[in-house]
C-alpha positions as CSV (number, residue, x, y, z in Angstrom):
1,X,10.1,83.5,102.7
2,X,8.1,82.5,99.6
3,X,7.1,85.2,97.2
4,X,3.5,86.2,96.4
5,X,1.6,88.7,94.3
6,X,-1.1,91.3,95.1
7,X,-3.1,93.4,92.7
8,X,-4.7,96.7,93.7
9,X,-7.5,98.0,91.5
10,X,-7.6,101.8,91.4
11,X,-10.7,104.0,90.9
12,X,-9.7,105.2,87.4
13,X,-6.9,106.3,85.2
14,X,-6.8,109.8,86.8
15,X,-6.2,108.4,90.2
16,X,-3.4,106.2,88.8
17,X,-1.6,109.1,87.2
18,X,-1.6,111.1,90.5
19,X,-0.7,108.0,92.6
20,X,2.2,106.9,90.4
21,X,3.7,110.4,90.2
22,X,5.5,112.1,87.3
23,X,7.1,109.4,85.1
24,X,6.2,106.9,87.8
25,X,8.4,108.6,90.4
26,X,6.4,107.5,93.4
27,X,6.3,103.9,92.2
28,X,10.1,103.9,91.9
29,X,10.4,105.2,95.5
30,X,8.2,102.5,96.8
31,X,9.9,99.8,94.8
32,X,13.4,100.8,96.0
33,X,12.5,101.4,99.7
34,X,10.4,98.2,100.2
35,X,12.4,96.0,97.8
36,X,9.3,94.7,95.9
37,X,8.5,94.7,92.3
38,X,5.8,97.2,91.4
39,X,4.2,97.0,88.0
40,X,1.6,99.6,86.8
41,X,-0.9,98.4,84.2
42,X,-3.5,101.1,83.4
43,X,-5.5,101.6,86.6
44,X,-4.1,98.5,88.3
45,X,-1.0,98.1,90.5
46,X,0.6,94.7,90.7
47,X,3.0,94.1,93.6
48,X,5.3,91.0,93.7
49,X,7.7,90.0,96.5
50,X,7.9,88.4,100.0
51,X,4.5,88.4,101.9
52,X,5.7,90.8,104.6
53,X,7.0,93.3,102.1
54,X,3.8,93.1,100.1
55,X,1.8,93.7,103.3
56,X,3.8,96.9,103.9
57,X,3.4,98.0,100.3
58,X,-0.4,97.5,100.5
59,X,-0.5,99.7,103.6
60,X,1.6,102.4,101.9
61,X,-0.8,102.4,98.9
62,X,-3.8,102.5,101.2
63,X,-2.5,105.6,103.0
64,X,-1.4,107.3,99.8
65,X,-4.8,106.8,98.2
66,X,-6.4,108.2,101.4
67,X,-4.2,111.3,101.3
68,X,-4.9,111.7,97.6
69,X,-8.7,111.7,98.2
70,X,-8.2,114.3,100.9
71,X,-5.7,116.6,99.2
72,X,-6.2,115.9,95.5
73,X,-2.4,115.6,95.1
74,X,0.7,113.9,96.5
75,X,4.3,115.0,97.0
76,X,7.6,113.0,97.3
77,X,7.7,114.0,100.9
78,X,4.2,112.5,101.4
79,X,5.5,109.2,100.0
80,X,8.6,109.2,102.2
81,X,6.6,110.0,105.3
82,X,4.0,107.3,104.7
83,X,6.7,104.7,104.0
84,X,8.6,105.5,107.2
85,X,5.5,105.3,109.3
86,X,4.3,102.0,107.8
87,X,7.8,100.6,108.2
88,X,8.0,101.7,111.9
89,X,4.6,100.2,112.4
90,X,5.6,96.9,111.0
91,X,8.6,96.6,113.3
92,X,6.7,97.7,116.5
93,X,5.4,94.7,118.4
94,X,2.4,96.5,119.8
95,X,1.1,98.0,116.6
96,X,1.7,101.1,114.6
97,X,4.6,103.3,115.5
98,X,7.2,103.0,118.2
99,X,7.1,104.3,121.7
100,X,7.1,108.0,120.7
101,X,5.5,109.2,123.9
102,X,5.5,108.6,127.6
103,X,2.9,109.2,130.3
104,X,1.4,107.5,133.3
105,X,0.7,104.8,130.8
106,X,2.2,104.0,127.4
107,X,0.9,106.3,124.7
108,X,1.5,105.4,121.1
109,X,-0.3,105.8,117.7
110,X,-2.6,102.9,117.1
111,X,-3.3,103.5,113.4
112,X,-1.3,104.6,110.4
113,X,-3.3,107.8,110.3
114,X,-2.5,108.5,114.0
115,X,1.2,107.8,113.3
116,X,1.1,110.4,110.4
117,X,-0.4,112.9,112.8
118,X,2.3,112.3,115.5
119,X,5.0,112.6,112.9
120,X,3.5,115.8,111.6
121,X,3.4,117.3,115.1
122,X,7.1,116.3,115.6
123,X,8.3,117.7,112.3
124,X,6.3,120.9,111.9
125,X,5.7,124.2,113.7
126,X,2.0,124.3,112.9
127,X,-0.2,121.2,112.6
128,X,-4.0,121.2,111.8
129,X,-5.7,117.9,112.4
130,X,-9.3,117.3,111.2
131,X,-11.2,114.2,112.0
132,X,-14.3,112.7,113.7
133,X,-14.6,112.1,117.5
134,X,-12.6,109.2,118.8
135,X,-9.6,109.5,116.5
136,X,-7.2,110.7,119.2
137,X,-6.8,114.3,117.9
138,X,-6.7,116.0,121.3
139,X,-5.2,113.1,123.2
140,X,-2.2,112.6,121.0
141,X,-1.6,116.4,120.8
142,X,-1.5,116.6,124.6
143,X,0.8,113.5,124.7
144,X,3.3,115.1,122.2
145,X,3.2,118.4,124.2
146,X,3.8,116.6,127.5
147,X,6.7,114.7,125.9
148,X,8.3,117.9,124.8
149,X,7.8,119.5,128.2
150,X,9.5,116.5,129.9
151,X,12.4,116.7,127.5
152,X,12.8,120.5,128.2
153,X,12.2,121.2,124.5
154,X,9.6,123.8,125.6
155,X,9.0,125.7,128.8
156,X,5.2,126.0,128.7
157,X,2.1,124.1,127.6
158,X,-1.0,126.2,126.8
159,X,-4.3,124.4,126.2
160,X,-7.1,126.5,124.6
161,X,-10.7,125.9,123.7
162,X,-13.5,128.2,122.4
163,X,-16.4,128.4,124.8
164,X,-19.0,128.8,122.1
165,X,-21.9,127.6,124.3
166,X,-21.3,130.6,126.6
167,X,-20.6,133.0,123.8
168,X,-17.2,133.5,125.5
169,X,-19.0,135.8,128.0
170,X,-18.1,133.9,131.1
171,X,-18.5,136.5,133.8
172,X,-22.0,135.4,135.0
173,X,-20.6,131.9,135.9
174,X,-19.4,131.4,139.6
175,X,-15.8,130.9,140.6
176,X,-12.4,132.0,139.2
177,X,-11.5,131.7,135.5
178,X,-10.6,128.0,135.6
179,X,-13.9,127.2,137.4
180,X,-15.9,129.2,134.8
181,X,-14.4,127.4,131.8
182,X,-13.9,124.0,133.4
183,X,-17.0,122.4,131.6
184,X,-15.6,123.4,128.2
185,X,-12.0,122.4,129.0
186,X,-12.7,119.1,130.6
187,X,-11.5,116.9,127.7
188,X,-8.1,118.7,128.0
189,X,-7.9,118.1,131.8
190,X,-8.8,114.4,131.2
191,X,-6.0,114.0,128.7
192,X,-3.5,115.8,130.9
193,X,-4.3,113.6,133.9
194,X,-3.7,110.5,131.8
195,X,-0.2,111.8,131.0
196,X,0.8,113.1,134.4
197,X,0.1,112.7,138.1
198,X,-2.8,115.1,139.2
199,X,-0.5,116.7,141.8
200,X,2.1,117.4,139.2
201,X,-0.6,118.9,136.9
202,X,-1.8,121.1,139.8
203,X,1.8,122.2,140.6
204,X,2.5,123.0,137.0
205,X,-0.7,125.0,136.7
206,X,0.1,127.0,139.8
207,X,3.5,127.9,138.3
208,X,2.1,128.7,134.9
209,X,4.0,125.9,133.2
210,X,0.7,124.5,132.1
211,X,-2.1,127.0,131.3
212,X,-5.6,126.1,130.3
213,X,-7.6,129.1,129.0
214,X,-10.6,130.0,126.8
215,X,-9.8,131.3,123.4
216,X,-11.0,134.8,124.3
217,X,-8.1,135.2,126.8
218,X,-5.5,134.7,124.1
219,X,-5.9,138.0,122.4
220,X,-2.8,140.2,122.5
221,X,-0.4,137.6,123.8
222,X,2.8,136.2,122.3
223,X,4.0,132.8,123.5
224,X,7.6,131.7,123.2
225,X,9.0,128.2,123.7
226,X,5.6,126.7,124.1
227,X,3.3,124.1,122.6
228,X,-0.1,125.8,122.2
229,X,-3.1,123.4,121.5
230,X,-6.4,124.7,120.2
231,X,-9.1,122.1,120.7
232,X,-12.5,122.2,118.9
233,X,-11.0,124.5,116.3
234,X,-14.1,124.2,114.1
235,X,-15.9,126.5,116.6
236,X,-13.7,129.5,115.8
237,X,-14.5,132.2,113.4
238,X,-12.1,133.2,110.7
239,X,-10.9,136.3,112.7
240,X,-10.5,134.2,115.9
241,X,-8.4,131.6,114.1
242,X,-6.2,134.3,112.6
243,X,-5.8,135.8,116.1
244,X,-4.9,132.5,117.6
245,X,-2.4,131.4,114.9
246,X,-0.5,134.7,115.3
247,X,0.1,134.0,119.0
248,X,3.1,131.8,118.0
249,X,6.4,133.1,119.3
250,X,10.0,131.9,119.0
251,X,10.6,128.2,119.6
252,X,6.8,127.4,119.8
253,X,4.5,124.9,118.1
254,X,0.8,125.3,117.5
255,X,-1.6,122.3,117.1
256,X,-5.2,122.8,116.1
257,X,-7.7,120.0,116.3
258,X,-11.3,119.8,115.2
259,X,-14.2,118.0,113.6
260,X,-15.6,120.1,110.8
261,X,-18.9,118.0,110.8
262,X,-19.7,119.2,114.3
263,X,-19.6,123.0,114.2
264,X,-21.6,124.9,116.8
265,X,-21.3,128.3,115.1
266,X,-24.3,130.0,113.6
267,X,-25.1,128.7,110.1
268,X,-24.1,131.9,108.3
269,X,-20.7,132.0,110.1
270,X,-17.7,130.3,108.3
271,X,-15.5,128.0,110.4
272,X,-12.0,129.4,111.0
273,X,-10.7,125.8,110.8
274,X,-12.1,125.2,107.4
275,X,-10.8,128.5,106.2
276,X,-7.3,127.9,107.6
277,X,-7.1,124.5,105.9
278,X,-7.8,126.2,102.5
279,X,-5.4,129.2,103.2
280,X,-2.4,127.4,104.6
281,X,-2.3,124.2,102.5
282,X,0.8,124.9,100.6
283,X,3.0,126.7,103.2
284,X,6.1,124.9,104.4
285,X,6.4,123.8,108.0
286,X,2.6,123.6,108.2
287,X,1.1,120.2,108.2
288,X,-2.6,119.4,107.6
289,X,-3.6,115.9,108.7
290,X,-7.0,114.3,108.0
291,X,-8.1,111.3,110.1
292,X,-11.3,109.3,109.3
293,X,-13.4,106.5,110.7
294,X,-10.6,104.0,110.3
295,X,-8.6,105.9,113.0
296,X,-11.3,105.8,115.6
297,X,-10.1,103.9,118.7
298,X,-13.1,104.2,121.0
299,X,-15.8,101.6,121.3
300,X,-16.2,99.7,118.0
301,X,-19.8,101.1,117.6
302,X,-18.4,104.6,117.3
303,X,-17.1,103.8,113.8
304,X,-20.6,102.7,112.8
305,X,-22.2,105.8,114.3
306,X,-19.9,108.1,112.4
307,X,-20.5,106.2,109.2
308,X,-24.3,106.3,109.7
309,X,-24.2,110.1,110.1
310,X,-22.0,110.5,107.0
311,X,-24.6,108.7,104.9
312,X,-26.8,110.9,102.7
313,X,-29.8,108.9,103.6
314,X,-30.3,107.1,107.0
315,X,-30.9,103.5,106.6
316,X,-34.4,102.2,107.6
317,X,-34.5,99.6,110.3
318,X,-35.8,96.3,109.0
319,X,-38.7,94.8,110.9
């Protein structure tokens, strides 16, 4: 395959220093793993090699720059993880990542960010995922949990959501507990029914293999050999988040998802998810994954809607 050259212009020298690593450590890792020539000149990266290798290297740098903007730093483990994900995505005929998960239909990451998220859930005991709607936060978490359940890696799947709109005082609503919280837990039901036959879901729920509960009902429990998913984590308070995270027992994994731009808490109340990201950032076996508009896999207009709401000033419509 003929060789080609690609230049990547970085924001400034500070970004280049963090991206290249101490004494260009990260550049050497990329050069050796992808078998391309990588030359750093100030705030520019020049990549030389076969076109397919250069395409992989470009995706690696794109993901590393994204992680750097989100975390303010990179580690050698970050670089190894991103290179593995990009390489798997290049080999997979259907897009990013191999067939990690099974359900009633094939479930697989569709972006590099989603692939990082799946890898984080597989490799860590606690994963926090923050991103806008449509990025697959809940869907992929349920898919990973169902996969673990089918492989007998866990014995239970517990799906949790804060019922902020009802103030977690659900007694006035008709029906049993599941009926009371059904409106708030519907997205979790939808994801489950995509992964499993409805009859199997019903049978697992009757046998407490799958449990769907509001956050208020988690107090005082310890869950062993389970995957515990907290959806809409941005709507927890700091004390609620602490309570939830300490429910983890032996052989369990916790996954917390949320969109910190859509918090329903009172303005003066700090989000437990935001607080947890700041507190837990440097602890081993805890992964914090940020997804953005590039990871949205819903209708193409959703990306534009998210971008419009993130703009400081709404654009005026031209007549």
